[in-house]
C-alpha positions in Angstrom: 20.9 86.5 124.2 23.3 86.0 127.1 26.7 87.3 126.5 29.4 84.8 125.6 31.7 84.1 128.4 35.4 84.2 127.5 37.0 80.7 127.2 39.1 80.0 130.1 42.6 78.7 129.1 43.4 75.3 130.6 46.7 75.2 132.3 48.6 72.0 131.6 51.6 70.9 133.7 54.9 71.9 132.2 57.2 68.9 131.9 60.8 69.2 133.2 62.1 68.2 129.7 60.6 71.4 128.3 62.2 73.5 130.9 65.6 72.0 130.2 65.2 72.4 126.5 64.2 76.0 126.9 67.1 76.8 129.1 69.5 75.1 126.7 68.1 77.2 123.8 68.4 80.4 125.8 72.0 79.6 126.7 72.8 78.9 123.0 71.3 82.2 122.0 73.2 84.1 124.7 76.5 82.2 123.9 77.0 80.7 127.3 76.1 83.5 129.8 78.8 83.8 132.4 78.7 81.0 135.0 79.1 82.5 138.5 80.4 79.3 139.9 84.1 80.0 140.4 85.1 76.3 140.2 83.3 75.9 136.9 84.5 79.2 135.4 88.1 78.6 136.5 88.2 75.1 135.0 86.6 76.4 131.8 89.2 79.1 131.3 92.1 76.7 132.1 90.8 74.0 129.8 90.3 76.5 127.0 93.9 77.7 127.3 95.2 74.2 127.9 96.8 75.2 131.2 99.2 77.4 129.3 102.4 78.3 131.1 101.7 82.1 130.8 98.1 81.9 132.0 97.7 83.3 135.5 94.6 82.9 137.7 94.4 84.9 141.0 91.8 84.7 143.7 90.9 87.6 146.0 88.2 89.5 147.7 86.9 93.0 147.2 83.7 94.9 148.0 82.6 91.9 150.1 82.7 89.6 147.1 85.0 86.8 146.0 86.8 87.5 142.7 88.8 85.6 140.1 91.4 87.4 138.0 92.6 86.0 134.7 95.4 87.3 132.4 98.2 86.1 130.2 101.5 87.1 131.7 103.1 87.4 128.2 100.5 89.9 127.0 99.9 92.3 129.8 102.0 95.3 131.0 103.6 94.2 134.3 103.7 97.7 135.8 100.1 98.5 135.1 99.1 95.0 136.3 100.7 95.5 139.7 99.2 99.0 140.2 95.7 97.8 139.2 95.6 94.6 141.3 97.1 96.4 144.3 94.4 99.0 144.2 91.6 96.6 143.3 92.4 94.1 146.1 93.4 96.7 148.6 91.8 95.8 152.0 91.6 99.5 152.8 89.3 100.2 149.9 85.7 100.3 150.9 82.8 100.6 148.5 79.6 101.8 150.0 77.1 100.2 147.7 76.3 96.6 147.0 77.4 95.3 143.6 74.1 93.7 142.5 73.1 95.7 139.4 74.9 96.8 136.3 74.8 100.5 137.3 76.4 99.8 140.7 79.1 97.7 138.9 79.7 100.5 136.4 80.1 103.1 139.2 82.5 100.7 141.0 84.6 100.4 137.8 84.7 104.2 137.4 85.9 104.6 141.0 88.5 101.8 140.8 89.9 102.0 137.3 89.4 105.7 136.6 90.7 106.5 133.1 91.7 103.0 132.3 90.0 101.3 129.4 87.5 98.8 130.7 84.2 97.2 129.6 81.7 94.7 131.0 81.4 91.3 129.4 78.9 88.6 130.0 79.9 85.4 128.2 82.9 83.0 128.1 83.7 83.8 124.5 84.2 87.4 125.3 86.4 86.4 128.3 88.6 84.3 126.1 88.9 87.1 123.5 89.7 89.7 126.2 92.4 87.5 127.7 94.0 86.8 124.3 94.0 90.5 123.5 96.0 91.5 126.6 93.2 92.4 129.0 92.8 91.7 132.7 89.5 89.9 133.3 87.9 90.1 136.7 84.9 87.9 137.6 82.9 88.5 140.8 80.9 85.9 142.7 77.1 86.1 142.1 77.4 88.5 139.2 76.6 87.5 135.6 79.1 90.1 134.1 82.8 90.2 134.3 85.2 93.3 134.0 87.7 93.5 131.2 90.6 96.0 131.7 92.9 96.7 128.8 96.5 96.2 129.9 98.2 95.2 126.7 102.0 95.4 126.9 103.6 98.3 125.1 106.7 96.4 124.1 107.5 97.1 120.4 110.2 98.0 118.0 111.2 101.6 118.0 110.5 103.7 114.9 113.5 103.6 112.6 114.4 104.3 109.0 112.7 101.9 106.5 115.0 99.0 105.6 113.6 98.1 102.2 113.0 101.6 100.9 116.0 103.8 101.7 115.7 107.5 102.0 118.1 110.1 100.6 116.1 113.2 101.3 112.9 113.1 103.3 111.5 111.7 106.6 113.5 108.9 108.1 110.7 107.3 110.1 109.1 104.0 108.9 106.2 101.8 109.9 106.7 99.2 112.6 104.8 96.1 113.6 102.3 98.0 115.9 99.2 99.1 114.0 98.4 101.9 116.5 101.9 103.4 116.0 101.5 103.2 112.3 98.2 105.0 112.5 99.8 107.8 114.6 102.6 108.2 112.0 99.9 108.8 109.3 97.9 111.2 111.5 100.9 113.3 112.3 101.2 114.1 108.6 97.4 114.5 107.8 96.0 116.4 110.8 92.5 116.4 109.5 89.2 115.1 111.0 88.3 113.7 107.5 91.0 111.1 107.8 89.0 108.0 108.9 90.1 104.5 109.9 87.8 101.4 109.9 88.6 98.4 111.9 88.2 94.8 110.8 89.2 91.5 112.5 90.4 88.8 110.0 91.5 85.3 110.8 89.5 82.8 112.8 92.5 81.6 114.7 94.8 84.7 114.7 92.1 87.4 115.1 94.3 89.9 113.3 93.3 93.6 113.5 93.1 95.2 110.0 92.5 98.9 109.4 91.2 100.6 106.3 92.2 104.3 106.1 91.0 107.0 103.7 90.3 110.7 103.6 86.5 111.4 103.4 85.6 113.6 100.5 88.7 112.7 98.6 88.5 108.9 98.3 86.2 107.5 95.6 83.2 106.1 97.4 82.7 103.3 94.8 86.3 102.1 95.2 86.1 102.4 99.0 82.9 100.3 99.1 84.6 97.7 96.9 87.6 97.5 99.3 85.2 97.1 102.2 83.3 94.3 100.5 86.5 92.4 99.6 87.9 92.7 103.2 84.6 91.4 104.6 84.6 88.4 102.3 88.0 87.1 103.6 87.5 83.8 105.4 90.8 82.3 106.5 92.2 80.8 109.7 95.3 83.0 109.9 96.7 86.3 108.7 100.3 87.2 109.4 101.5 89.7 106.8 100.1 92.2 104.4 101.0 89.8 101.5 98.3 87.5 102.7 95.7 90.3 102.4 97.1 91.5 99.1 96.6 88.1 97.5 93.1 87.6 98.9 91.7 91.0 97.9 93.4 91.4 94.5 91.4 91.2 91.3 91.2 87.5 90.3 93.8 87.6 87.6 96.8 85.3 87.1 99.5 87.9 86.8 103.1 88.4 87.8 102.6 92.1 88.4 101.5 93.3 91.9 98.0 94.9 92.0 98.6 96.6 95.3 101.4 99.0 96.2 103.2 98.0 99.5 105.3 100.4 101.4 106.8 101.0 104.9 107.1 104.7 104.5 104.4 106.9 106.2 105.1 109.9 103.9 104.3 107.7 100.8 101.0 106.6 102.4 100.1 110.2 103.3 100.8 111.4 99.8 98.7 108.7 98.2 95.8 109.2 100.7 95.7 112.9 99.6 95.4 111.7 96.0 92.4 109.6 96.8 93.9 106.1 97.4 93.0 103.8 100.3 95.5 102.3 102.8 95.2 98.9 104.4 97.2 98.5 107.7 97.7 95.0 109.2 98.8 94.5 112.8 102.2 92.7 113.0 103.8 94.0 109.9 105.5 97.2 108.9 104.2 97.0 105.3 101.1 98.9 104.4 99.0 98.3 101.2 97.8 101.1 99.0 94.9 100.5 96.6 94.1 100.9 93.8 97.6 100.6 92.3 98.5 101.3 88.7 101.6 100.5 86.6 103.1 104.0 86.9 102.9 104.0 90.7 105.8 101.5 90.9 108.1 104.0 89.3 107.2 106.8 91.7 108.8 107.6 95.1 108.0 110.3 97.7 111.5 111.7 97.1 110.5 112.8 93.6 108.5 115.5 95.2 111.2 116.6 97.7 113.7 117.7 95.1 113.3 120.0 92.1 111.0 118.8 89.3 114.0 118.7 86.9 115.9 116.2 89.1 112.7 114.3 90.0 111.8 113.9 86.4 115.3 112.8 85.4 115.4 110.1 88.1 112.0 108.8 87.1 113.1 108.4 83.5 116.1 106.5 84.7 113.8 104.1 86.5 111.8 103.4 83.4 115.0 103.0 81.4 116.4 100.6 84.1 113.3 98.5 83.9 113.6 98.0 80.2 117.4 97.2 80.5 116.7 94.6 83.3 113.9 93.1 81.3 115.4 93.0 77.8 119.2 93.0 77.9 119.9 89.2 78.3 117.2 88.2 75.7 118.5 90.7 73.2 122.0 89.4 73.7 120.8 85.8 73.0 118.7 86.7 70.1 121.3 88.8 68.3 124.1 86.3 68.8 121.9 83.3 67.7 119.9 84.7 64.8 120.6 88.4 64.0 124.4 88.9 63.7 123.9 91.6 61.1 122.5 94.0 63.7 125.9 94.4 65.3 128.7 96.5 63.8 131.4 94.4 62.3 134.1 95.5 64.8 131.8 94.8 67.8 130.7 91.4 66.3 134.3 90.3 65.8 135.2 91.3 69.4 132.3 89.4 70.8 133.0 86.3 68.7 136.7 86.4 69.8 135.7 86.5 73.4 133.4 83.6 73.0 136.0 81.5 71.3 136.5 78.4 73.4 133.2 78.7 75.3 131.6 75.2 75.2 128.0 76.4 75.5 125.6 78.3 73.2 124.6 81.8 74.2 121.3 80.8 75.8 122.9 78.2 78.1 125.6 80.7 79.0 123.0 83.3 79.9 120.9 80.9 81.9 123.9 79.6 83.9 124.9 83.2 84.9 121.3 84.3 85.6 120.5 81.4 87.8 123.9 81.7 89.6 123.3 85.4 90.3 119.8 84.6 91.6 121.3 82.0 94.0 123.9 84.6 95.2 121.2 87.2 95.6 119.0 84.9 97.7 122.0 83.8 99.8 122.9 87.4 100.5 119.4 88.2 101.7 119.0 85.1 103.9 122.5 85.1 105.5 123.3 87.2 108.6 123.4 90.9 107.7 127.1 91.2 108.7 128.3 88.7 106.1 125.4 88.7 103.7 126.7 91.6 101.6 130.2 90.3 101.6 129.1 86.9 100.4 127.0 88.3 97.5 129.7 90.7 96.3 132.8 88.5 96.8 130.9 85.5 95.5 129.9 87.2 92.3 133.4 88.5 91.7 135.2 85.2 92.5 132.7 83.0 90.6 132.6 85.3 87.6 136.3 85.7 87.4 137.0 82.0 87.8 134.3 81.0 85.2 135.8 83.5 82.7 139.3 82.2 83.2 138.2 78.6 83.0 136.5 79.3 79.6 133.0 78.4 80.8 131.6 81.8 80.0 132.8 84.9 78.2 133.7 88.3 79.6 130.9 90.0 77.7 128.5 87.7 79.5 129.7 88.9 82.9 129.1 92.5 81.7 125.6 91.7 80.5 124.5 90.0 83.7 126.1 92.7 85.9 124.3 95.5 84.0 121.0 93.6 84.2 121.3 93.0 88.0 122.2 96.6 88.8 119.3 97.9 86.6 116.9 95.6 88.4 117.9 97.0 91.8 116.8 100.5 90.7 113.2 99.6 91.1 111.8 101.2 94.3 109.3 98.3 94.9 110.7 94.8 95.5 107.5 93.0 94.3 107.6 94.8 91.0 111.3 94.1 90.5 110.6 90.4 91.2 108.0 90.4 88.3 110.6 91.7 85.9 113.0 89.0 87.0 110.6 86.2 86.2 109.7 87.7 82.9 113.3 87.9 82.0 113.7 84.1 81.9 110.6 83.8 79.7 112.1 86.4 77.3 115.4 84.5 77.2 113.7 81.2 76.3 111.6 82.7 73.5 114.6 84.7 72.2 116.6 81.5 71.9 113.7 79.8 70.0 112.5 82.6 67.7 115.1 85.3 67.9 114.0 88.9 68.3 110.6 87.9 66.9 110.1 85.9 70.1 111.1 89.0 72.2 108.6 91.1 70.3 105.9 88.5 70.7 106.3 88.3 74.5 106.3 92.2 74.7 103.1 92.4 72.8 101.5 89.7 75.0 102.8 91.5 78.1 101.3 94.9 77.0 98.0 93.2 76.1 98.0 91.5 79.5 98.7 94.7 81.3 95.9 96.4 79.4 93.4 93.7 80.6 94.3 94.1 84.3 92.2 96.0 86.8 93.0 97.1 90.3 89.7 97.5 92.2 88.1 98.4 88.9 90.8 100.9 87.8 92.6 100.1 84.5 96.2 99.0 85.4 97.8 101.1 82.7 95.9 104.3 83.5 96.5 107.1 82.7 98.4 105.7 79.7 95.7 103.3 78.5 93.1 104.8 78.6 95.1 107.9 77.8 94.2 110.8 80.1 96.0 113.9 78.9 95.4 115.9 82.1 97.1 113.2 84.2 100.3 113.1 82.1 101.9 115.8 84.4 102.9 113.1 86.9 103.7 110.0 84.8 107.0 109.9 83.0 108.1 113.2 84.3 107.0 115.3 87.3 105.6 118.7 86.6 106.0 121.6 89.1 103.5 121.6 92.0 101.7 124.6 90.6 101.0 122.7 87.4 99.3 119.8 89.1 96.1 121.4 90.1 93.9 118.3 90.1 94.1 114.8 91.5 94.4 111.8 89.1 91.2 111.5 87.1 91.0 107.7 87.5 90.8 108.2 91.3 88.7 111.4 91.3 85.4 111.5 93.1 83.9 114.8 94.1 87.0 116.8 95.2 89.2 117.6 92.2 91.7 120.2 93.6 94.9 119.0 95.2 96.2 120.3 98.5 98.7 122.6 96.8 97.2 125.1 94.4 99.5 128.0 94.9 101.2 129.7 91.9 104.9 130.3 91.6 106.2 133.5 93.0 107.0 136.1 90.3 110.5 137.6 90.2 111.1 140.9 92.1 110.5 144.1 90.1 113.0 146.8 89.8 113.6 148.4 93.1 113.2 145.2 95.1 109.3 145.1 95.2 107.6 142.0 93.9 104.8 142.5 91.3 
């Protein structure tokens, strides 16, 4: 039998429509490969930026090629720009090779830009992104790649003392709006290669850089993975502040209490990282987020560990006491005067009744008038210019309180109650947590006026039940109180000495248990001056 001849494939003519369709599909897959037509590229960039006033387009020639240079005047460093363009477009510079391949272009960039940060890009989307992020983009004729040179301006606010969390003893530096500076402030405190930062870009319109920081080997891998997943799932058009991130990644619970700890102190972040927490840094804001956050974290400050453990423990107890005073004092006043007169000593009761003689409002209306008035004064003092803001809040409270008491609208005891409540509320080291107690206070006042002290007790029971149900990245919000972890009680209501806190918190613990400090206290010297 004769061998079977292979079937010859018939060549059919390829239609022009197929070629066009194939080219369009390839362009779609490559996201618009860079067009080397200068006229088209220039018009495309100018149309994309809407002929913005700060967009600059320069034409020149180098290495026997025509070039276009794009940059935003408001985003680049003027000094670096002048030096780079002068060297790049210098007529005295001669490049021996032809710029026809990627390797030749890479060699050219190394020779021209040296240690400057540059990269090769090949589509218009990357060009737009580079220009927006403060880079100088250089396109050469007859090349399908452009050069992006980082020249972001270094204008930023200097590192100063934190404004929202004042420091008595401890470092005076605070975070600023530059994320790179904030990272360096943390690295100066934790000089360890295990301190890692992961970068994410959030916001379709703003393209905001977000960093996740943690200490490898200390941070719990399950919690870290949960943070990563929640960050990746964020799909929004704009991010401007850490509060936006906090609301988007928090456990889906309707609560007044913050589920992430915000701070602008690098020492606070460093201390929490060494305990196993994870920090989230957002470019454009001085406030960092620490997760997971539990209830007791909002009563702790870095200064507690800079003084003796006796003083640190005493101040921490004062914070807990102040929280209860700010939360309960107005509602207890309303409940006792409305329903439970027998709880007051006779002398004190007669004194209070005598002061309220002639006051036209019941106790609950009196309290609400003063509380709302004080909230208005507080907000006015914050929003007004700093020079006169404090004067308005202080003088306004004194003048209004004095005039209202003399006019017989409110009693003197009411001024004392509201003043103590406001001062106790300011003791809280975290503003967002203090705001939660302010809102709860109004709820307690209303229930106290309706049900007396039983209403106060009902709200407190509901609040504790609500706190017990909360989770922060899977960690119980009341840990280590509920569930009760006896080994973690050394740093809850009081602060034990360093040598007693050998282990990190159990609810954060992964593989590494020991803290950084494990030294024992020095024994007293023996007789003769020698230590034992």
